[in-house]
Structure formats: C-alpha cells, structure tokens
LOKOL-61952 format. One record per residue (C-alpha): residue in one letter; x, y, z. Coordinates in steps of 0.2 Angstrom, whole numbers, plus 5000, padded with zeros to 4 digits. Layout:
N
AXYZ;...
//
This chain:
638
M508648464837;I509748364849;L509948514861;Q507948514862;I507948334866;V509248354879;K508348504887;L506648404887;R507548254895;V508348374909;M506548454911;K505748284913;K507048234927;L506848394936;C504948374935;L505048194943;I506248254956;S505148394961;C503648284962;F504648164972;F505148304984;L503348364985;L502848184990;L504148175003;C503548335010;S501748275009;S502148115018;S503148205032;I501848345035;R500548205038;G501648145053;E501348195071;Q502048375068;F500848425054;Q499448545058;P498048585045;R498548755040;D498248735022;I496448795021;I496248755003;E496948565004;T495848535020;E494248615014;A494448514997;F494748355007;L493248375018;D492148445004;G492448274995;I491848175010;V490348275015;E489748294997;T489948114993;L488948065009;M487548185005;D487348114988;E487547924993;K486447945010;H485148065002;I485548215014;A484748375011;G485948495020;A487548495031;T488448625041;M490248625046;T491648725054;V493448695059;V494448795071;Y496248795073;D497448905084;D495949025089;E495449055071;V493948985061;L494848885047;I493348825038;S491548875040;K490348805027;G488548755022;Y488148625010;G486448595001;Y484848665009;A484048705025;G482348715016;L482248605002;E480548654997;N481048844994;Q482848804990;V483448895005;E485348855006;V486248825023;D487148975030;P488448915043;E488349075052;K486449085054;T485648915050;L485148815066;F485448625066;R484748525080;I486348465089;A485448335100;S486548265114;I487948395111;S486748495122;K487348385137;M488948485137;F488048645141;T487148555156;W488748485163;I489648665162;S488048725171;V488348595185;L490148645186;Q489748825187;L488648795202;V489948675210;E491248825209;Q489948935218;G489848805232;K488048775228;L488248595223;D489448455228;L489948315215;D490048185228;A488448225238;D486848105237;I485848205224;N484248165234;E484948315244;Y484448425230;L482948345222;K481248405227;G479548305225;F480348135222;G481948045226;I483147915219;P482747735228;G484047665239;T484247505229;F486047505232;D487147555247;D488047695238;P487047845233;V486847925216;T487948085215;L488248215202;R489948135198;S489147975195;L487848065184;M489248155174;A490147985170;H488547905165;A488847775179;A487447805191;G486847635187;F485247665178;E484447565165;E483947635148;R482247715145;L481747765128;I479847795127;H479447985126;L481248045124;F480548135110;V478748205107;R477748275093;D476948425100;A477448565112;D475848525122;D476648355126;M478048445135;M477948445154;P479148525168;L480548405173;G479748405191;E478348305183;L479148215170;L480748135179;P479548035193;R478647965179;Q480047915168;L481447885182;P482347735176;G482747585187;R484447565196;V485147405189;R487047415195;P487947505209;P488547685205;L490347705197;K490347515193;H490247535175;S489747675163;S488147655153;Y487647805143;S486047875150;N484948025144;H484048025161;S485548045171;T485848215161;G484048245164;L484248235183;A485748345182;Q484648475172;Y483348475185;I484548495199;V485248655190;E483448725189;L483148695207;T484748765213;S484748915202;G482948945203;M482648965184;A482148855170;F483748775161;E483348865145;E483449035154;Y485048975164;A485848925148;E485549095140;K486149205155;H487649105160;I488249025144;L487549085127;K487449275129;P489149285138;M489849185123;G489049285110;M488049135104;Y486549225098;N486149085085;T485948955099;T484448905109;F483748775120;R481948835118;Q480648735110;P479748785099;I481148895091;P480949085096;D480249195083;N481849295081;L482749125076;S481349025069;D481649075051;N483449015052;M482948835058;S483348705046;G482048575042;G482348385045;Y482148265031;L481948085028;F482147995012;T480647895008;G481347794993;E480847914980;E481148084987;L481748185003;Q480248225013;K480248365027;M479748295043;Y479048365060;F480048465073;E480648345086;Y480248415103;V481448355117;P480548365134;M482348365143;S482948515134;G484748495142;V484848325136;G484548355118;G483548505114;A484748635108;S484748705091;A486448795085;S487348865070;A489048805065;G489648985068;D489148975086;M489948805088;A491548875082;R491448995096;F491048855109;M492548745103;K493648895105;M493148905123;L493448715126;L495148735118;N495648885129;N495248825147;A493348865146;C493849045141;F493249145125;E493949315122;D493649405139;V492349275146;C492849125156;L491349005159;L492348905172;D494048935181;S495548835174;A495448705189;T493648665186;F493848645168;E495348535171;L494248425183;M493048405168;K494348335158;Q494948215171;P494248025172;A492847995184;L492747805180;I494147705172;H493547535166;S495247465162;E496947545159;G497147595141;I495247605137;N494547775135;P493947835153;A492247905157;R492648085160;H491548215169;G490248235155;I491448265141;M491548115129;D493148045127;M493347985107;S495247965107;F496047845096;N497847805089;N498547885105;I497748055100;E496748145113;I494948185106;L493648265117;G491848325113;H490248245110;G489048165097;G487248195095;A485748125085;T483848155084;F482848065071;W483348185057;F484848275063;H486648195066;S488048295073;I489748285080;M490848415089;A492648365093;I494248455100;L496048395099;P496848495114;E498648455110;H498448515092;N497248655095;L495948595082;G494048585084;F492848515072;F490948525071;L489848435057;S487948415056;F486848335044;N484948375043;S484348205036;A484048045043;G485247965031;G486648055041;S486547925055;G488247845059;T489247955048;T489848095057;R491048005068;D491847925053;V492148105045;M492948155061;K494047995061;R494548015043;L495048205046;V496148155061;E496948005052;R497448115037;Y498348235047;Y498948155063;S499847985064;D499847885080;P501447955089;K501747785098;P502347615091;L501347465092;R501147395110;E502147235114;T501147075114;I501246915123;D500846735120;L499246655128;N498646485124;N496946445117;E496346355133;Y496546525142;L495846625128;E494346525127;R493846605143;F493446765133;E492346685120;G490546725119;K489246845114;Y489247015123;M487647135124;T487747325127;N487447365145;R486547515139;R484847425138;S483147415146;H482847295160;S481047335164;S480147385148;F479747285132;F481347365124;K482347235134;M482447115119;R483247245109;A484947225117;M485047045110;E484847095092;N486647135087;P487847065099;T489747075099;V490546895097;I492146845103;T493046685097;A494846625100;E495946555087;N497846525085;G498246635101;K497246775095;L495446835098;R494346885084;M492947015087;D491447015076;E490447175077;P488747215068;G489147305051;K491047285053;A492347175046;A493047045058;A494547115068;W495947015076;Y496747055093;L498347005100;P498546995120;V499647135128;D499247075145;S498146935153;T496547045150;T496947165137;F497147145118;R497747265104;E497147255087;K498347165075;N498847325065;S498447465077;N498547515096;K496647505096;L496247405112;I494847295120;A494947245138;F493947115149;E493447105167;F493346935175;E492046855187;N492146675193;D493746645183;K492946695166;A492746855156;R491046935161;Y491247115154;L492047185138;F492647355135;K493047445119;D494247595119;H493047685107;F491547675119;C491947775134;F490247775141;R489747595139;A490247415143;F489747255136;E489047105146;K489246925141;I487646845137;E487346705149;G486046605158;A484246655154;H484746775141;K485546645129;P484846665112;L484846485108;L483646455123;H482446595117;K482546535098;T482046365104;I480546425114;F479946535101;R480046415087;T479346275096;S477846375102;L477546445085;I477546275078;A476246225091;V475146385089;I475046355069;Y474646165071;I473246205084;L472546345075;L472546255058;M472646065060;M471546045075;P469946115066;L470446025049;L470645855059;Y469045885069;L468045915053;A468845765045;R468445645059;R466645715060;N466245705042;Y467345565035;A468045455048;P467045295052;A466445275069;R467545175080;K467045135098;N468845125104;L469345295097;K469545425111;P469945595103;I470245745113;P468645815120;F467945965111;N468046085125;A469846045128;K470246075110;L469246245110;F470246305124;A471846255116;W471346345101;L470846505110;C472546495119;S473446485102;A472446615094;S472946735109;F474746695106;A474646715087;I473846885088;A475046945101;Y476546885091;L475846975075;L475547135084;F477347135093;N478147105075;S477147255068;T477547365082;F479447335083;G479547365064;M478947545068;G480747595073;R480947775078;E479047805079;L478947685094;I479947805105;L478647945102;E477247835110;V476647655111;P475347615098;A473647545102;G474147385093;M475547355105;K474447395120;I473247265115;G474647145111;L475347165129;L473747115137;L473346955126;P474646845135;F473546865151;A472146795140;A473246655134;M473646625153;F471746615157;F471446485143;L473046385148;I472446375166;I470846285160;M471846185148;I472846115163;Y471246075173;R470545985158;N472145895156;I472145835173;E470345775171;M470845685154;W472245595164;K471145555179;N469545495170;K470445415155;E469445515143;T470645495130;G472045385124;L473845395129;P474545475114;N473145615115;N473445645133;L475345655130;F475145775116;Y473945895126;S475245895140;L476545935129;V475646085122;I475346145140;I477146135143;I477646225127;F476346365131;I476946385149;A478746405142;A478046535129;L477146635144;W478846635154;Q479746705138;L478446845136;H478646885155;F480546875153;W480547005139;N479247115148;L477947075134;M476547045147;G475647195154;W475947385150;R477847385156;W478747535147;
//
C-alpha cells in the first residue's frame, strides 16, 4: 500500500514536470523562431476563431488557406456557399468575391508592361490616356507611380462603384470621364486609398495591351499560374457559375441571399477566386513572383513592387507600389484586403517567414473581421523581435499642439458624401506627458513620445506620427494605415460650428412651421383688436413659412437617404434628387423675405421686436443655406 502511494506521488511529480516542460516548449516556440509547422494545432486555432465569428456575426460560409514553405498547410471551407440548397464551401472550387484584392492583379499587369518598356512609372499618364485627360490642377503630373501608391491626389468617389445589373456596366473609356475624381492635393504628397486610381491603371493596361483587362489577366496571369477557378468576368462564365458562392445578409431573423454585385472597374474589385487559386497566388508572391516554372515578373521588378513609393513618416508603414503594407510588431506583412457589400476578404504574406494567409467570408456580417483574424494568427506565432523603443519627455504645453479631431483624407470634396468624413473622427488629447488617442469602436490608447513628432503606444511598438504646418500638428499618420492620412479638423469644418447652425435652423424651421400659423389663428379669432399692434404682414409670414417648409422637407429627405447605407452607392434615389433641389426653393423664398424685411424696416410696417425677429430668421436661413452648400447638398453634386 505504501509502495503504491509512493509510486502515485512519483508519477504525479513526473506528470507535473512533463506539463511544465511542455509549457516551456510552447512558450519558446511562440517566439520569433517558431514557424506554424503543426498543422493540427494551427488548424484547430483558426477553426475556433472562424467558426466563432460565423456564429456571432451570422455568416453563411467562409473559405481559407494557409501556405508555408511552398506547401499548402491548410485549405478549408466552412459553412455554405448556397444556403438554400445546402451547398457546402469547397476551398478548391468555390469562388468568393475577393473585391480589392483584385488590385494586386492590376498592379502586376502594369509592372509587366513596364518591364516590356511599354509603360514608364514616372511619365504623365496623359501620355497613355485616350479620349480624356487628367486636369492640370497642380504643377506635378499624375504618374503610374503615384497611382500605385494611392497618392495621385484624387478625392473619393463612391456613387456607382457597384451596379445591380450587367446592363449598367460600361467600358472604362466611357465610365472614367464621367466618374473622374477631382484632384485635391499634389501627387505623392499624402496617400489616400483610391479605387479610381486603380481604375485608371486598368484602363492604361487595356489601351497599351490592346485587349480588355479580363482577357489580359487570363492570358498573362491566370492561365500561366494555373488559376482556373479565378475570373474577372462579370457575370461569371458558364463553366464557373455553378461554383460561385452566394452573398448573404442577415435581416434580423434569417440569412437572405442577395444580388450579385457587378463592379464596373473589374481590375479594382471584380475578381472571383477560390482559396485554392489564392494559395497559388500567395506562393508566387513568396517566391519573387514565380510559381513552379512561371515567373510573372523578374526579381528586380518584383522587388520594386515591395519598395516604398511614399513614406509619410519614418517608422510608419509606407505606401508601396500597389501592395498593401499591413506590418505590425516589426513583422513585415504584405498583401491586400477587400470588401464588397456581402464578401469580406484578406490576403497576407509574411516574406521573412514564408507564410501566406487567405480568408474570405460570404456574408455582410464579416465586415471588419478578416484583418483581426490575420493579426491573431500572427500574434500567436510571431512575437515582436525588437524591444520597446526608447521614449523621451515632452511637456504638456508642447503636446497641446497635437490635440484635436482628425478626419480621414480619404473623403469626398465635391459630392454630398463630403459630410461623411466628419462622422467618426480620431480624437487626440494631451495629458501627463502622453497623448491619448480615441478611435471609433476602439478602447482609448495612450502614446508616449519617441521623438518630437512620433509616439509609441504605451505597451507596444505601434506608432503614430504627425506632420506640422504653422507650428501646429496638421496631419496624423497611423502605422496600420499605409494608404491613408488623417487631417486635423479646423476652420469651416469645425463640428461645433455646424452643430450650432443646424440646431438653430431646425428650431427656427419648427417654430415658423408650427407656431406662426397657431399665433396667426389665435390673434385672428381671439385677440382683441388693438390699433397699436403691428404684427408681421401676412405675405411676409407666408414666404417665411414656405422657406421653412423647403428646409424641413429637404432635411427629412437627406436623413432618410443617408440611412440607406450601402444602397446609396448603387444609385441616387429620387428622394435625394428632390431634396437636393429644395434648397433652391428655400433660396428663392429667402430672397423675397429679404425684400419684405427691407420694406418692413423702411416703412415701419411692424414693431421693432417683430422686425428684429424677422431679420434674425433671415440670418439663420442664410447660414443654413451656406451650410448646405458647404456639404454639397445644393444641386445634383455626386
């Protein structure tokens, strides 16, 4: 009996020692030397994340592949490509819309033509365009290099990025002149992600090669790579249509199959691909643009693709030549993300670790999730190889220069989407020698200064940096946004100014619409006649009421339209078109109000309080019209 107890104690100690040893091994392999060779462990880890997200976010199906050391480590399908018929996702055959990952094929096409001497990255693209040209708004021309860095200086355009029907598709030679964004900053000043920049590059590929981009991609990329389950054609060709996953939206009760999203600029976001084909594509990217016996680019050109075309600030992820820099924790991560209304995807490679990761969801609930999955995979297996950067001390007086609200520079300047940039600003405040950054949907983060314009997150090497103008911070750069900058909200953009104007005008509109008629009726029916009473003349009240009604209806139509969300990108609804014309009616009635007010003061038709009230209403309505003009809510501006 005693011997058995001793044996049990010994075995228990051995078990504890073994567990401790395994824990040490587990901890060490998660350091910088670890590579995810353990397929079972890696697959179980990713399964847990993906399946949890699918359940929580109401996602019908997903497809994923992981490549490592020229081998497919994981290739999986989750859920359904066709929920109605219970068609399961096949990672080798099922096509998912990969959206902006399509841009990678466009940039490879551009570099292929550069290699052949048919294109020059630094030439004015007007040399290649036909039928229209880029306006000479700034001294420096738009070049292919600036297009690849998303730094051509274009504003954002959203209307008709997607269309519902194949009949609404049109050749780029017709589409681009209609949709050409305005130039709002000099080329290569700051990067601002631009779909139309890639659309211009796609058109240049078509003009230079003499073939449609869909055909060019098939001939020079897809077929040589053996990517037979990938296509840029819309609608999907007959030989692949049965393998196309549906796109789904959770309506609150069930997942509903949605329409196929047509992307007029196919090289911008029109591709559909299987995870198996994306594994081939990632292997090519991990092997200097070569897959098996096929090289899409020579090694020097591919190396150029990975080089910075624009650096916002030292330590901040640079804007490379088309490929997106998603690096963090000092681990180089390159690739691209992509999103349509229903499909959400990411493709990422870790060149130094020979790892590639692709994930795509086929439901709207997958929005904003794919990058987080990629980050969790990287964080599990690769730690930051560098110690925390040293910090310096800066006093609060200096740090106050950075304070303010910052809006994205990826925004519209000339359409009614202009006001959307103000919705979710990044807020910077200074406190106790640190900066606090509040981003929409995220917990507040504290940053410590590492130099006079660069700051490190308190517990990591994540950086933000600033650019000064007139001795104050003007631009904010975040290391995880390589193709975007953030601009301090100042002057006429100040939120408080616009809140004050809108609330004041709304009060005036409601008062005039409701109280003026009531007061008129009360005086007419109940008030005793008084010779010395000088009310506002009826016709002056009428025009004020009509002006207020114009504002009120416009506000209601704008509110209902902006609530449409994604549908607004497809087309401008009739209600919005009417709403955009109503400010002109308000302006017409306001002009008459001004004329009547002058007469009221001149002829002393009314008492001083009424004259002052009417004048105040006019001033409020003038401010309201200025506000609508400022946000491009007067006239058909989209």
